[in-house]
mmJSON file of the N, C-alpha and C atoms, coordinates in Angstrom:
{"data_MODEL":{"atom_site":{
"group_PDB":["ATOM","ATOM","ATOM","ATOM","ATOM","ATOM","ATOM","ATOM","ATOM","ATOM","ATOM","ATOM","ATOM","ATOM","ATOM","ATOM","ATOM","ATOM","ATOM","ATOM","ATOM","ATOM","ATOM","ATOM","ATOM","ATOM","ATOM","ATOM","ATOM","ATOM","ATOM","ATOM","ATOM","ATOM","ATOM","ATOM","ATOM","ATOM","ATOM","ATOM","ATOM","ATOM","ATOM","ATOM","ATOM","ATOM","ATOM","ATOM","ATOM","ATOM","ATOM","ATOM","ATOM","ATOM","ATOM","ATOM","ATOM","ATOM","ATOM","ATOM","ATOM","ATOM","ATOM","ATOM","ATOM","ATOM","ATOM","ATOM","ATOM","ATOM","ATOM","ATOM","ATOM","ATOM","ATOM","ATOM","ATOM","ATOM","ATOM","ATOM","ATOM","ATOM","ATOM","ATOM","ATOM","ATOM","ATOM","ATOM","ATOM","ATOM","ATOM","ATOM","ATOM","ATOM","ATOM","ATOM","ATOM","ATOM","ATOM","ATOM","ATOM","ATOM","ATOM","ATOM","ATOM","ATOM","ATOM","ATOM","ATOM","ATOM","ATOM","ATOM","ATOM","ATOM","ATOM","ATOM","ATOM","ATOM","ATOM","ATOM","ATOM","ATOM","ATOM","ATOM","ATOM","ATOM","ATOM","ATOM","ATOM","ATOM","ATOM","ATOM","ATOM","ATOM","ATOM","ATOM","ATOM","ATOM","ATOM","ATOM","ATOM","ATOM","ATOM","ATOM","ATOM","ATOM","ATOM","ATOM","ATOM","ATOM","ATOM","ATOM","ATOM","ATOM","ATOM","ATOM","ATOM","ATOM","ATOM","ATOM","ATOM","ATOM","ATOM","ATOM","ATOM","ATOM","ATOM","ATOM","ATOM","ATOM","ATOM","ATOM","ATOM","ATOM","ATOM","ATOM","ATOM","ATOM","ATOM","ATOM","ATOM","ATOM","ATOM","ATOM","ATOM","ATOM","ATOM","ATOM","ATOM","ATOM","ATOM","ATOM","ATOM","ATOM","ATOM","ATOM","ATOM","ATOM","ATOM","ATOM","ATOM","ATOM","ATOM","ATOM","ATOM","ATOM","ATOM","ATOM","ATOM","ATOM","ATOM","ATOM","ATOM","ATOM","ATOM","ATOM","ATOM","ATOM","ATOM","ATOM","ATOM","ATOM","ATOM","ATOM","ATOM","ATOM","ATOM","ATOM","ATOM","ATOM","ATOM","ATOM","ATOM","ATOM","ATOM","ATOM","ATOM","ATOM","ATOM","ATOM"],
"id":[1,2,3,4,5,6,7,8,9,10,11,12,13,14,15,16,17,18,19,20,21,22,23,24,25,26,27,28,29,30,31,32,33,34,35,36,37,38,39,40,41,42,43,44,45,46,47,48,49,50,51,52,53,54,55,56,57,58,59,60,61,62,63,64,65,66,67,68,69,70,71,72,73,74,75,76,77,78,79,80,81,82,83,84,85,86,87,88,89,90,91,92,93,94,95,96,97,98,99,100,101,102,103,104,105,106,107,108,109,110,111,112,113,114,115,116,117,118,119,120,121,122,123,124,125,126,127,128,129,130,131,132,133,134,135,136,137,138,139,140,141,142,143,144,145,146,147,148,149,150,151,152,153,154,155,156,157,158,159,160,161,162,163,164,165,166,167,168,169,170,171,172,173,174,175,176,177,178,179,180,181,182,183,184,185,186,187,188,189,190,191,192,193,194,195,196,197,198,199,200,201,202,203,204,205,206,207,208,209,210,211,212,213,214,215,216,217,218,219,220,221,222,223,224,225,226,227,228,229,230,231,232,233,234,235,236,237,238,239,240],
"type_symbol":["N","C","C","N","C","C","N","C","C","N","C","C","N","C","C","N","C","C","N","C","C","N","C","C","N","C","C","N","C","C","N","C","C","N","C","C","N","C","C","N","C","C","N","C","C","N","C","C","N","C","C","N","C","C","N","C","C","N","C","C","N","C","C","N","C","C","N","C","C","N","C","C","N","C","C","N","C","C","N","C","C","N","C","C","N","C","C","N","C","C","N","C","C","N","C","C","N","C","C","N","C","C","N","C","C","N","C","C","N","C","C","N","C","C","N","C","C","N","C","C","N","C","C","N","C","C","N","C","C","N","C","C","N","C","C","N","C","C","N","C","C","N","C","C","N","C","C","N","C","C","N","C","C","N","C","C","N","C","C","N","C","C","N","C","C","N","C","C","N","C","C","N","C","C","N","C","C","N","C","C","N","C","C","N","C","C","N","C","C","N","C","C","N","C","C","N","C","C","N","C","C","N","C","C","N","C","C","N","C","C","N","C","C","N","C","C","N","C","C","N","C","C","N","C","C","N","C","C","N","C","C","N","C","C","N","C","C","N","C","C"],
"label_atom_id":["N","CA","C","N","CA","C","N","CA","C","N","CA","C","N","CA","C","N","CA","C","N","CA","C","N","CA","C","N","CA","C","N","CA","C","N","CA","C","N","CA","C","N","CA","C","N","CA","C","N","CA","C","N","CA","C","N","CA","C","N","CA","C","N","CA","C","N","CA","C","N","CA","C","N","CA","C","N","CA","C","N","CA","C","N","CA","C","N","CA","C","N","CA","C","N","CA","C","N","CA","C","N","CA","C","N","CA","C","N","CA","C","N","CA","C","N","CA","C","N","CA","C","N","CA","C","N","CA","C","N","CA","C","N","CA","C","N","CA","C","N","CA","C","N","CA","C","N","CA","C","N","CA","C","N","CA","C","N","CA","C","N","CA","C","N","CA","C","N","CA","C","N","CA","C","N","CA","C","N","CA","C","N","CA","C","N","CA","C","N","CA","C","N","CA","C","N","CA","C","N","CA","C","N","CA","C","N","CA","C","N","CA","C","N","CA","C","N","CA","C","N","CA","C","N","CA","C","N","CA","C","N","CA","C","N","CA","C","N","CA","C","N","CA","C","N","CA","C","N","CA","C","N","CA","C","N","CA","C","N","CA","C","N","CA","C","N","CA","C","N","CA","C","N","CA","C","N","CA","C"],
"label_alt_id":[null,null,null,null,null,null,null,null,null,null,null,null,null,null,null,null,null,null,null,null,null,null,null,null,null,null,null,null,null,null,null,null,null,null,null,null,null,null,null,null,null,null,null,null,null,null,null,null,null,null,null,null,null,null,null,null,null,null,null,null,null,null,null,null,null,null,null,null,null,null,null,null,null,null,null,null,null,null,null,null,null,null,null,null,null,null,null,null,null,null,null,null,null,null,null,null,null,null,null,null,null,null,null,null,null,null,null,null,null,null,null,null,null,null,null,null,null,null,null,null,null,null,null,null,null,null,null,null,null,null,null,null,null,null,null,null,null,null,null,null,null,null,null,null,null,null,null,null,null,null,null,null,null,null,null,null,null,null,null,null,null,null,null,null,null,null,null,null,null,null,null,null,null,null,null,null,null,null,null,null,null,null,null,null,null,null,null,null,null,null,null,null,null,null,null,null,null,null,null,null,null,null,null,null,null,null,null,null,null,null,null,null,null,null,null,null,null,null,null,null,null,null,null,null,null,null,null,null,null,null,null,null,null,null,null,null,null,null,null,null],
"label_comp_id":["UNK","UNK","UNK","UNK","UNK","UNK","UNK","UNK","UNK","UNK","UNK","UNK","UNK","UNK","UNK","UNK","UNK","UNK","UNK","UNK","UNK","UNK","UNK","UNK","UNK","UNK","UNK","UNK","UNK","UNK","UNK","UNK","UNK","UNK","UNK","UNK","UNK","UNK","UNK","UNK","UNK","UNK","UNK","UNK","UNK","UNK","UNK","UNK","UNK","UNK","UNK","UNK","UNK","UNK","UNK","UNK","UNK","UNK","UNK","UNK","UNK","UNK","UNK","UNK","UNK","UNK","UNK","UNK","UNK","UNK","UNK","UNK","UNK","UNK","UNK","UNK","UNK","UNK","UNK","UNK","UNK","UNK","UNK","UNK","UNK","UNK","UNK","UNK","UNK","UNK","UNK","UNK","UNK","UNK","UNK","UNK","UNK","UNK","UNK","UNK","UNK","UNK","UNK","UNK","UNK","UNK","UNK","UNK","UNK","UNK","UNK","UNK","UNK","UNK","UNK","UNK","UNK","UNK","UNK","UNK","UNK","UNK","UNK","UNK","UNK","UNK","UNK","UNK","UNK","UNK","UNK","UNK","UNK","UNK","UNK","UNK","UNK","UNK","UNK","UNK","UNK","UNK","UNK","UNK","UNK","UNK","UNK","UNK","UNK","UNK","UNK","UNK","UNK","UNK","UNK","UNK","UNK","UNK","UNK","UNK","UNK","UNK","UNK","UNK","UNK","UNK","UNK","UNK","UNK","UNK","UNK","UNK","UNK","UNK","UNK","UNK","UNK","UNK","UNK","UNK","UNK","UNK","UNK","UNK","UNK","UNK","UNK","UNK","UNK","UNK","UNK","UNK","UNK","UNK","UNK","UNK","UNK","UNK","UNK","UNK","UNK","UNK","UNK","UNK","UNK","UNK","UNK","UNK","UNK","UNK","UNK","UNK","UNK","UNK","UNK","UNK","UNK","UNK","UNK","UNK","UNK","UNK","UNK","UNK","UNK","UNK","UNK","UNK","UNK","UNK","UNK","UNK","UNK","UNK","UNK","UNK","UNK","UNK","UNK","UNK"],
"label_asym_id":["A","A","A","A","A","A","A","A","A","A","A","A","A","A","A","A","A","A","A","A","A","A","A","A","A","A","A","A","A","A","A","A","A","A","A","A","A","A","A","A","A","A","A","A","A","A","A","A","A","A","A","A","A","A","A","A","A","A","A","A","A","A","A","A","A","A","A","A","A","A","A","A","A","A","A","A","A","A","A","A","A","A","A","A","A","A","A","A","A","A","A","A","A","A","A","A","A","A","A","A","A","A","A","A","A","A","A","A","A","A","A","A","A","A","A","A","A","A","A","A","A","A","A","A","A","A","A","A","A","A","A","A","A","A","A","A","A","A","A","A","A","A","A","A","A","A","A","A","A","A","A","A","A","A","A","A","A","A","A","A","A","A","A","A","A","A","A","A","A","A","A","A","A","A","A","A","A","A","A","A","A","A","A","A","A","A","A","A","A","A","A","A","A","A","A","A","A","A","A","A","A","A","A","A","A","A","A","A","A","A","A","A","A","A","A","A","A","A","A","A","A","A","A","A","A","A","A","A","A","A","A","A","A","A","A","A","A","A","A","A"],
"label_entity_id":["1","1","1","1","1","1","1","1","1","1","1","1","1","1","1","1","1","1","1","1","1","1","1","1","1","1","1","1","1","1","1","1","1","1","1","1","1","1","1","1","1","1","1","1","1","1","1","1","1","1","1","1","1","1","1","1","1","1","1","1","1","1","1","1","1","1","1","1","1","1","1","1","1","1","1","1","1","1","1","1","1","1","1","1","1","1","1","1","1","1","1","1","1","1","1","1","1","1","1","1","1","1","1","1","1","1","1","1","1","1","1","1","1","1","1","1","1","1","1","1","1","1","1","1","1","1","1","1","1","1","1","1","1","1","1","1","1","1","1","1","1","1","1","1","1","1","1","1","1","1","1","1","1","1","1","1","1","1","1","1","1","1","1","1","1","1","1","1","1","1","1","1","1","1","1","1","1","1","1","1","1","1","1","1","1","1","1","1","1","1","1","1","1","1","1","1","1","1","1","1","1","1","1","1","1","1","1","1","1","1","1","1","1","1","1","1","1","1","1","1","1","1","1","1","1","1","1","1","1","1","1","1","1","1","1","1","1","1","1","1"],
"label_seq_id":[1,1,1,2,2,2,3,3,3,4,4,4,5,5,5,6,6,6,7,7,7,8,8,8,9,9,9,10,10,10,11,11,11,12,12,12,13,13,13,14,14,14,15,15,15,16,16,16,17,17,17,18,18,18,19,19,19,20,20,20,21,21,21,22,22,22,23,23,23,24,24,24,25,25,25,26,26,26,27,27,27,28,28,28,29,29,29,30,30,30,31,31,31,32,32,32,33,33,33,34,34,34,35,35,35,36,36,36,37,37,37,38,38,38,39,39,39,40,40,40,41,41,41,42,42,42,43,43,43,44,44,44,45,45,45,46,46,46,47,47,47,48,48,48,49,49,49,50,50,50,51,51,51,52,52,52,53,53,53,54,54,54,55,55,55,56,56,56,57,57,57,58,58,58,59,59,59,60,60,60,61,61,61,62,62,62,63,63,63,64,64,64,65,65,65,66,66,66,67,67,67,68,68,68,69,69,69,70,70,70,71,71,71,72,72,72,73,73,73,74,74,74,75,75,75,76,76,76,77,77,77,78,78,78,79,79,79,80,80,80],
"pdbx_PDB_ins_code":[null,null,null,null,null,null,null,null,null,null,null,null,null,null,null,null,null,null,null,null,null,null,null,null,null,null,null,null,null,null,null,null,null,null,null,null,null,null,null,null,null,null,null,null,null,null,null,null,null,null,null,null,null,null,null,null,null,null,null,null,null,null,null,null,null,null,null,null,null,null,null,null,null,null,null,null,null,null,null,null,null,null,null,null,null,null,null,null,null,null,null,null,null,null,null,null,null,null,null,null,null,null,null,null,null,null,null,null,null,null,null,null,null,null,null,null,null,null,null,null,null,null,null,null,null,null,null,null,null,null,null,null,null,null,null,null,null,null,null,null,null,null,null,null,null,null,null,null,null,null,null,null,null,null,null,null,null,null,null,null,null,null,null,null,null,null,null,null,null,null,null,null,null,null,null,null,null,null,null,null,null,null,null,null,null,null,null,null,null,null,null,null,null,null,null,null,null,null,null,null,null,null,null,null,null,null,null,null,null,null,null,null,null,null,null,null,null,null,null,null,null,null,null,null,null,null,null,null,null,null,null,null,null,null,null,null,null,null,null,null],
"Cartn_x":[-0.354,-0.842,-2.303,-3.048,-4.467,-4.679,-5.476,-5.753,-7.256,-7.611,-9.025,-9.265,-9.846,-9.974,-11.354,-12.333,-13.686,-13.856,-14.267,-14.382,-15.403,-16.429,-17.451,-16.85,-15.856,-15.185,-14.006,-13.27,-12.048,-12.347,-13.344,-13.628,-13.982,-14.896,-15.168,-13.953,-13.128,-11.929,-10.962,-10.837,-9.977,-10.542,-11.867,-12.49,-12.272,-12.41,-12.175,-10.728,-9.807,-8.391,-8.086,-8.633,-8.408,-9.047,-10.245,-10.904,-10.1,-9.572,-8.762,-7.482,-6.833,-5.608,-5.899,-7.022,-7.399,-7.657,-8.414,-8.708,-7.426,-6.546,-5.308,-4.408,-4.349,-3.496,-4.058,-5.373,-5.964,-5.791,-5.984,-5.824,-4.371,-3.441,-2.018,-1.615,-2.101,-1.799,-2.406,-3.623,-4.249,-3.445,-2.935,-2.105,-0.822,-0.213,1.013,0.745,-0.312,-0.639,-1.0,-1.696,-2.044,-0.791,0.148,1.404,2.159,2.219,2.914,2.234,0.914,0.187,0.358,0.282,0.471,1.894,2.857,4.246,4.412,3.793,3.846,3.244,2.075,1.418,2.261,2.858,3.695,4.924,5.517,6.679,6.295,5.161,4.739,4.4,3.769,3.466,4.749,5.727,7.003,7.675,7.652,8.275,7.532,6.215,5.454,5.71,5.923,6.232,7.62,8.542,9.894,9.929,9.198,9.182,7.725,7.08,5.654,5.342,6.33,6.082,6.14,6.421,6.559,5.209,5.192,3.998,4.401,3.463,3.751,3.434,4.054,3.786,2.468,1.91,0.648,0.813,1.958,2.168,2.218,2.823,2.847,1.436,0.667,-0.701,-1.549,-1.4,-2.159,-1.752,-0.461,0.004,-0.616,-0.701,-1.32,-2.803,-3.49,-4.908,-5.098,-4.196,-4.278,-4.088,-3.115,-2.898,-4.149,-4.766,-5.971,-7.096,-7.256,-8.286,-8.001,-6.717,-6.364,-6.687,-6.439,-6.777,-8.278,-9.082,-10.531,-11.006,-10.322,-10.737,-10.383,-9.353,-8.969,-9.788,-10.114,-10.917,-12.15,-13.289,-14.543,-15.157,-14.389,-14.843,-13.737,-13.999,-12.984,-12.03,-10.823,-9.855,-9.24,-9.512,-8.967,-9.696],
"Cartn_y":[-32.541,-31.393,-31.133,-30.818,-30.568,-29.112,-28.898,-27.524,-27.296,-26.081,-25.707,-24.952,-25.65,-25.054,-24.482,-24.886,-24.407,-22.999,-22.039,-20.643,-20.439,-21.276,-21.116,-21.387,-22.232,-22.525,-21.584,-21.315,-20.514,-19.059,-18.44,-17.021,-16.728,-17.491,-17.223,-17.444,-18.431,-18.654,-17.476,-16.927,-15.747,-14.572,-14.388,-13.302,-13.486,-14.708,-14.966,-14.692,-15.087,-14.846,-13.351,-12.591,-11.142,-10.467,-10.901,-10.324,-10.613,-11.821,-12.155,-11.323,-11.15,-10.345,-8.901,-8.365,-6.984,-6.868,-7.816,-7.802,-7.948,-8.854,-9.086,-7.858,-7.17,-5.979,-4.863,-4.65,-3.612,-3.945,-5.198,-5.606,-5.481,-5.822,-5.686,-4.242,-3.343,-1.92,-1.387,-1.801,-1.365,-1.849,-3.056,-3.577,-2.793,-2.425,-1.625,-0.259,0.408,1.724,1.625,0.572,0.381,0.193,-0.589,-0.797,0.523,1.335,2.62,3.544,3.614,4.498,4.042,2.748,2.249,2.47,2.393,2.66,4.105,5.038,6.446,6.621,6.011,6.173,5.619,4.454,3.874,4.734,5.263,6.135,7.39,7.997,9.21,8.921,7.794,7.447,7.273,6.62,6.435,7.786,8.664,9.974,10.8,10.673,11.418,10.873,9.565,8.999,9.441,9.56,9.996,11.487,12.257,13.705,14.173,14.441,14.809,16.081,16.927,18.153,17.928,16.7,16.426,16.56,17.258,17.344,17.062,16.537,16.264,17.504,17.59,18.73,18.494,19.58,19.472,18.633,18.742,17.961,16.463,16.083,14.67,14.169,15.001,14.618,14.458,15.4,15.319,14.097,13.758,12.572,11.31,11.258,10.111,10.02,11.151,11.151,10.703,11.134,10.734,9.218,8.658,7.208,6.477,7.013,6.39,6.412,7.524,7.604,6.632,6.466,5.51,4.087,3.783,2.456,2.209,3.195,3.03,2.927,3.604,3.52,2.17,1.505,0.202,-0.933,-0.857,-1.909,-1.267,-1.545,-0.972,-1.828,-2.753,-3.659,-3.755,-4.445,-4.63,-5.727,-5.347,-6.294,-7.195,-6.957,-7.817,-9.103],
"Cartn_z":[-18.542,-17.787,-18.137,-17.144,-17.335,-17.729,-18.758,-19.163,-19.154,-18.843,-18.838,-20.13,-21.082,-22.403,-22.67,-21.918,-22.183,-21.614,-22.468,-22.004,-20.885,-20.818,-19.781,-18.404,-18.334,-17.07,-16.854,-17.915,-17.801,-17.423,-18.052,-17.807,-16.341,-15.704,-14.278,-13.385,-13.726,-12.921,-13.028,-14.223,-14.399,-13.61,-13.663,-12.893,-11.396,-10.917,-9.495,-9.112,-9.958,-9.688,-9.65,-10.605,-10.615,-9.403,-9.028,-7.848,-6.589,-6.478,-5.313,-5.282,-6.432,-6.486,-6.092,-6.554,-6.211,-4.706,-4.148,-2.716,-1.899,-2.3,-1.552,-1.576,-2.717,-2.776,-1.9,-1.916,-1.06,0.414,0.774,2.165,2.604,1.718,2.038,2.249,1.38,1.556,2.847,3.15,4.403,5.599,5.537,6.626,6.782,5.657,5.7,6.317,5.869,6.419,7.896,8.281,9.683,10.53,10.04,10.759,10.921,9.856,9.938,10.942,10.889,11.802,13.249,13.49,14.855,15.34,14.447,14.832,15.276,14.533,14.939,16.328,16.551,17.849,18.988,18.786,19.837,20.105,19.05,19.22,19.994,19.626,20.318,21.775,22.052,23.444,24.249,23.675,24.37,24.627,23.627,23.81,24.852,24.902,25.916,27.31,27.434,28.746,29.196,28.261,28.585,28.884,28.071,28.215,28.143,29.282,29.275,28.484,28.24,27.486,25.972,25.552,24.12,23.418,22.314,21.473,20.033,19.269,17.868,17.048,15.887,15.013,14.29,13.781,13.055,11.791,11.135,9.909,10.221,11.352,11.739,12.043,12.728,13.06,11.796,10.854,9.609,8.791,8.811,8.096,8.693,10.009,10.673,10.333,10.318,9.949,8.502,7.63,6.224,6.081,6.81,6.777,7.274,8.325,8.866,7.83,7.126,6.088,4.95,4.606,3.559,4.001,5.271,5.79,5.63,6.019,5.928,4.487,3.557,2.157,1.546,2.059,1.52,2.112,3.376,4.013,4.623,4.03,4.514,5.612,6.12,7.156,8.197,9.277,10.304,9.851,9.499,8.974,10.009,11.284,12.334,12.281],
"occupancy":[1.0,1.0,1.0,1.0,1.0,1.0,1.0,1.0,1.0,1.0,1.0,1.0,1.0,1.0,1.0,1.0,1.0,1.0,1.0,1.0,1.0,1.0,1.0,1.0,1.0,1.0,1.0,1.0,1.0,1.0,1.0,1.0,1.0,1.0,1.0,1.0,1.0,1.0,1.0,1.0,1.0,1.0,1.0,1.0,1.0,1.0,1.0,1.0,1.0,1.0,1.0,1.0,1.0,1.0,1.0,1.0,1.0,1.0,1.0,1.0,1.0,1.0,1.0,1.0,1.0,1.0,1.0,1.0,1.0,1.0,1.0,1.0,1.0,1.0,1.0,1.0,1.0,1.0,1.0,1.0,1.0,1.0,1.0,1.0,1.0,1.0,1.0,1.0,1.0,1.0,1.0,1.0,1.0,1.0,1.0,1.0,1.0,1.0,1.0,1.0,1.0,1.0,1.0,1.0,1.0,1.0,1.0,1.0,1.0,1.0,1.0,1.0,1.0,1.0,1.0,1.0,1.0,1.0,1.0,1.0,1.0,1.0,1.0,1.0,1.0,1.0,1.0,1.0,1.0,1.0,1.0,1.0,1.0,1.0,1.0,1.0,1.0,1.0,1.0,1.0,1.0,1.0,1.0,1.0,1.0,1.0,1.0,1.0,1.0,1.0,1.0,1.0,1.0,1.0,1.0,1.0,1.0,1.0,1.0,1.0,1.0,1.0,1.0,1.0,1.0,1.0,1.0,1.0,1.0,1.0,1.0,1.0,1.0,1.0,1.0,1.0,1.0,1.0,1.0,1.0,1.0,1.0,1.0,1.0,1.0,1.0,1.0,1.0,1.0,1.0,1.0,1.0,1.0,1.0,1.0,1.0,1.0,1.0,1.0,1.0,1.0,1.0,1.0,1.0,1.0,1.0,1.0,1.0,1.0,1.0,1.0,1.0,1.0,1.0,1.0,1.0,1.0,1.0,1.0,1.0,1.0,1.0,1.0,1.0,1.0,1.0,1.0,1.0,1.0,1.0,1.0,1.0,1.0,1.0,1.0,1.0,1.0,1.0,1.0,1.0],
"B_iso_or_equiv":[0.0,0.0,0.0,0.0,0.0,0.0,0.0,0.0,0.0,0.0,0.0,0.0,0.0,0.0,0.0,0.0,0.0,0.0,0.0,0.0,0.0,0.0,0.0,0.0,0.0,0.0,0.0,0.0,0.0,0.0,0.0,0.0,0.0,0.0,0.0,0.0,0.0,0.0,0.0,0.0,0.0,0.0,0.0,0.0,0.0,0.0,0.0,0.0,0.0,0.0,0.0,0.0,0.0,0.0,0.0,0.0,0.0,0.0,0.0,0.0,0.0,0.0,0.0,0.0,0.0,0.0,0.0,0.0,0.0,0.0,0.0,0.0,0.0,0.0,0.0,0.0,0.0,0.0,0.0,0.0,0.0,0.0,0.0,0.0,0.0,0.0,0.0,0.0,0.0,0.0,0.0,0.0,0.0,0.0,0.0,0.0,0.0,0.0,0.0,0.0,0.0,0.0,0.0,0.0,0.0,0.0,0.0,0.0,0.0,0.0,0.0,0.0,0.0,0.0,0.0,0.0,0.0,0.0,0.0,0.0,0.0,0.0,0.0,0.0,0.0,0.0,0.0,0.0,0.0,0.0,0.0,0.0,0.0,0.0,0.0,0.0,0.0,0.0,0.0,0.0,0.0,0.0,0.0,0.0,0.0,0.0,0.0,0.0,0.0,0.0,0.0,0.0,0.0,0.0,0.0,0.0,0.0,0.0,0.0,0.0,0.0,0.0,0.0,0.0,0.0,0.0,0.0,0.0,0.0,0.0,0.0,0.0,0.0,0.0,0.0,0.0,0.0,0.0,0.0,0.0,0.0,0.0,0.0,0.0,0.0,0.0,0.0,0.0,0.0,0.0,0.0,0.0,0.0,0.0,0.0,0.0,0.0,0.0,0.0,0.0,0.0,0.0,0.0,0.0,0.0,0.0,0.0,0.0,0.0,0.0,0.0,0.0,0.0,0.0,0.0,0.0,0.0,0.0,0.0,0.0,0.0,0.0,0.0,0.0,0.0,0.0,0.0,0.0,0.0,0.0,0.0,0.0,0.0,0.0,0.0,0.0,0.0,0.0,0.0,0.0],
"pdbx_formal_charge":[null,null,null,null,null,null,null,null,null,null,null,null,null,null,null,null,null,null,null,null,null,null,null,null,null,null,null,null,null,null,null,null,null,null,null,null,null,null,null,null,null,null,null,null,null,null,null,null,null,null,null,null,null,null,null,null,null,null,null,null,null,null,null,null,null,null,null,null,null,null,null,null,null,null,null,null,null,null,null,null,null,null,null,null,null,null,null,null,null,null,null,null,null,null,null,null,null,null,null,null,null,null,null,null,null,null,null,null,null,null,null,null,null,null,null,null,null,null,null,null,null,null,null,null,null,null,null,null,null,null,null,null,null,null,null,null,null,null,null,null,null,null,null,null,null,null,null,null,null,null,null,null,null,null,null,null,null,null,null,null,null,null,null,null,null,null,null,null,null,null,null,null,null,null,null,null,null,null,null,null,null,null,null,null,null,null,null,null,null,null,null,null,null,null,null,null,null,null,null,null,null,null,null,null,null,null,null,null,null,null,null,null,null,null,null,null,null,null,null,null,null,null,null,null,null,null,null,null,null,null,null,null,null,null,null,null,null,null,null,null],
"auth_seq_id":[1,1,1,2,2,2,3,3,3,4,4,4,5,5,5,6,6,6,7,7,7,8,8,8,9,9,9,10,10,10,11,11,11,12,12,12,13,13,13,14,14,14,15,15,15,16,16,16,17,17,17,18,18,18,19,19,19,20,20,20,21,21,21,22,22,22,23,23,23,24,24,24,25,25,25,26,26,26,27,27,27,28,28,28,29,29,29,30,30,30,31,31,31,32,32,32,33,33,33,34,34,34,35,35,35,36,36,36,37,37,37,38,38,38,39,39,39,40,40,40,41,41,41,42,42,42,43,43,43,44,44,44,45,45,45,46,46,46,47,47,47,48,48,48,49,49,49,50,50,50,51,51,51,52,52,52,53,53,53,54,54,54,55,55,55,56,56,56,57,57,57,58,58,58,59,59,59,60,60,60,61,61,61,62,62,62,63,63,63,64,64,64,65,65,65,66,66,66,67,67,67,68,68,68,69,69,69,70,70,70,71,71,71,72,72,72,73,73,73,74,74,74,75,75,75,76,76,76,77,77,77,78,78,78,79,79,79,80,80,80],
"auth_comp_id":["UNK","UNK","UNK","UNK","UNK","UNK","UNK","UNK","UNK","UNK","UNK","UNK","UNK","UNK","UNK","UNK","UNK","UNK","UNK","UNK","UNK","UNK","UNK","UNK","UNK","UNK","UNK","UNK","UNK","UNK","UNK","UNK","UNK","UNK","UNK","UNK","UNK","UNK","UNK","UNK","UNK","UNK","UNK","UNK","UNK","UNK","UNK","UNK","UNK","UNK","UNK","UNK","UNK","UNK","UNK","UNK","UNK","UNK","UNK","UNK","UNK","UNK","UNK","UNK","UNK","UNK","UNK","UNK","UNK","UNK","UNK","UNK","UNK","UNK","UNK","UNK","UNK","UNK","UNK","UNK","UNK","UNK","UNK","UNK","UNK","UNK","UNK","UNK","UNK","UNK","UNK","UNK","UNK","UNK","UNK","UNK","UNK","UNK","UNK","UNK","UNK","UNK","UNK","UNK","UNK","UNK","UNK","UNK","UNK","UNK","UNK","UNK","UNK","UNK","UNK","UNK","UNK","UNK","UNK","UNK","UNK","UNK","UNK","UNK","UNK","UNK","UNK","UNK","UNK","UNK","UNK","UNK","UNK","UNK","UNK","UNK","UNK","UNK","UNK","UNK","UNK","UNK","UNK","UNK","UNK","UNK","UNK","UNK","UNK","UNK","UNK","UNK","UNK","UNK","UNK","UNK","UNK","UNK","UNK","UNK","UNK","UNK","UNK","UNK","UNK","UNK","UNK","UNK","UNK","UNK","UNK","UNK","UNK","UNK","UNK","UNK","UNK","UNK","UNK","UNK","UNK","UNK","UNK","UNK","UNK","UNK","UNK","UNK","UNK","UNK","UNK","UNK","UNK","UNK","UNK","UNK","UNK","UNK","UNK","UNK","UNK","UNK","UNK","UNK","UNK","UNK","UNK","UNK","UNK","UNK","UNK","UNK","UNK","UNK","UNK","UNK","UNK","UNK","UNK","UNK","UNK","UNK","UNK","UNK","UNK","UNK","UNK","UNK","UNK","UNK","UNK","UNK","UNK","UNK","UNK","UNK","UNK","UNK","UNK","UNK"],
"auth_asym_id":["A","A","A","A","A","A","A","A","A","A","A","A","A","A","A","A","A","A","A","A","A","A","A","A","A","A","A","A","A","A","A","A","A","A","A","A","A","A","A","A","A","A","A","A","A","A","A","A","A","A","A","A","A","A","A","A","A","A","A","A","A","A","A","A","A","A","A","A","A","A","A","A","A","A","A","A","A","A","A","A","A","A","A","A","A","A","A","A","A","A","A","A","A","A","A","A","A","A","A","A","A","A","A","A","A","A","A","A","A","A","A","A","A","A","A","A","A","A","A","A","A","A","A","A","A","A","A","A","A","A","A","A","A","A","A","A","A","A","A","A","A","A","A","A","A","A","A","A","A","A","A","A","A","A","A","A","A","A","A","A","A","A","A","A","A","A","A","A","A","A","A","A","A","A","A","A","A","A","A","A","A","A","A","A","A","A","A","A","A","A","A","A","A","A","A","A","A","A","A","A","A","A","A","A","A","A","A","A","A","A","A","A","A","A","A","A","A","A","A","A","A","A","A","A","A","A","A","A","A","A","A","A","A","A","A","A","A","A","A","A"],
"auth_atom_id":["N","CA","C","N","CA","C","N","CA","C","N","CA","C","N","CA","C","N","CA","C","N","CA","C","N","CA","C","N","CA","C","N","CA","C","N","CA","C","N","CA","C","N","CA","C","N","CA","C","N","CA","C","N","CA","C","N","CA","C","N","CA","C","N","CA","C","N","CA","C","N","CA","C","N","CA","C","N","CA","C","N","CA","C","N","CA","C","N","CA","C","N","CA","C","N","CA","C","N","CA","C","N","CA","C","N","CA","C","N","CA","C","N","CA","C","N","CA","C","N","CA","C","N","CA","C","N","CA","C","N","CA","C","N","CA","C","N","CA","C","N","CA","C","N","CA","C","N","CA","C","N","CA","C","N","CA","C","N","CA","C","N","CA","C","N","CA","C","N","CA","C","N","CA","C","N","CA","C","N","CA","C","N","CA","C","N","CA","C","N","CA","C","N","CA","C","N","CA","C","N","CA","C","N","CA","C","N","CA","C","N","CA","C","N","CA","C","N","CA","C","N","CA","C","N","CA","C","N","CA","C","N","CA","C","N","CA","C","N","CA","C","N","CA","C","N","CA","C","N","CA","C","N","CA","C","N","CA","C","N","CA","C","N","CA","C","N","CA","C","N","CA","C","N","CA","C","N","CA","C"],
"pdbx_PDB_model_num":[1,1,1,1,1,1,1,1,1,1,1,1,1,1,1,1,1,1,1,1,1,1,1,1,1,1,1,1,1,1,1,1,1,1,1,1,1,1,1,1,1,1,1,1,1,1,1,1,1,1,1,1,1,1,1,1,1,1,1,1,1,1,1,1,1,1,1,1,1,1,1,1,1,1,1,1,1,1,1,1,1,1,1,1,1,1,1,1,1,1,1,1,1,1,1,1,1,1,1,1,1,1,1,1,1,1,1,1,1,1,1,1,1,1,1,1,1,1,1,1,1,1,1,1,1,1,1,1,1,1,1,1,1,1,1,1,1,1,1,1,1,1,1,1,1,1,1,1,1,1,1,1,1,1,1,1,1,1,1,1,1,1,1,1,1,1,1,1,1,1,1,1,1,1,1,1,1,1,1,1,1,1,1,1,1,1,1,1,1,1,1,1,1,1,1,1,1,1,1,1,1,1,1,1,1,1,1,1,1,1,1,1,1,1,1,1,1,1,1,1,1,1,1,1,1,1,1,1,1,1,1,1,1,1,1,1,1,1,1,1]
}}}
């Protein structure tokens, strides 16, 4: 088995691995929050098409806004 024993090579590789893990976790959480927020929007659109008088509660709206802010805090770029 090949081992990387020299610290000059090993340390940057460890840093790259940790940076990738951090980026992947933030991107994954942003994707999860985006999926949840889009699911709420699709559900509300369907309910409004079925019943035009349907309105969402303020707490639901605030929760959706909070999810959107969390998405933006995790990905400062267009993740698409």
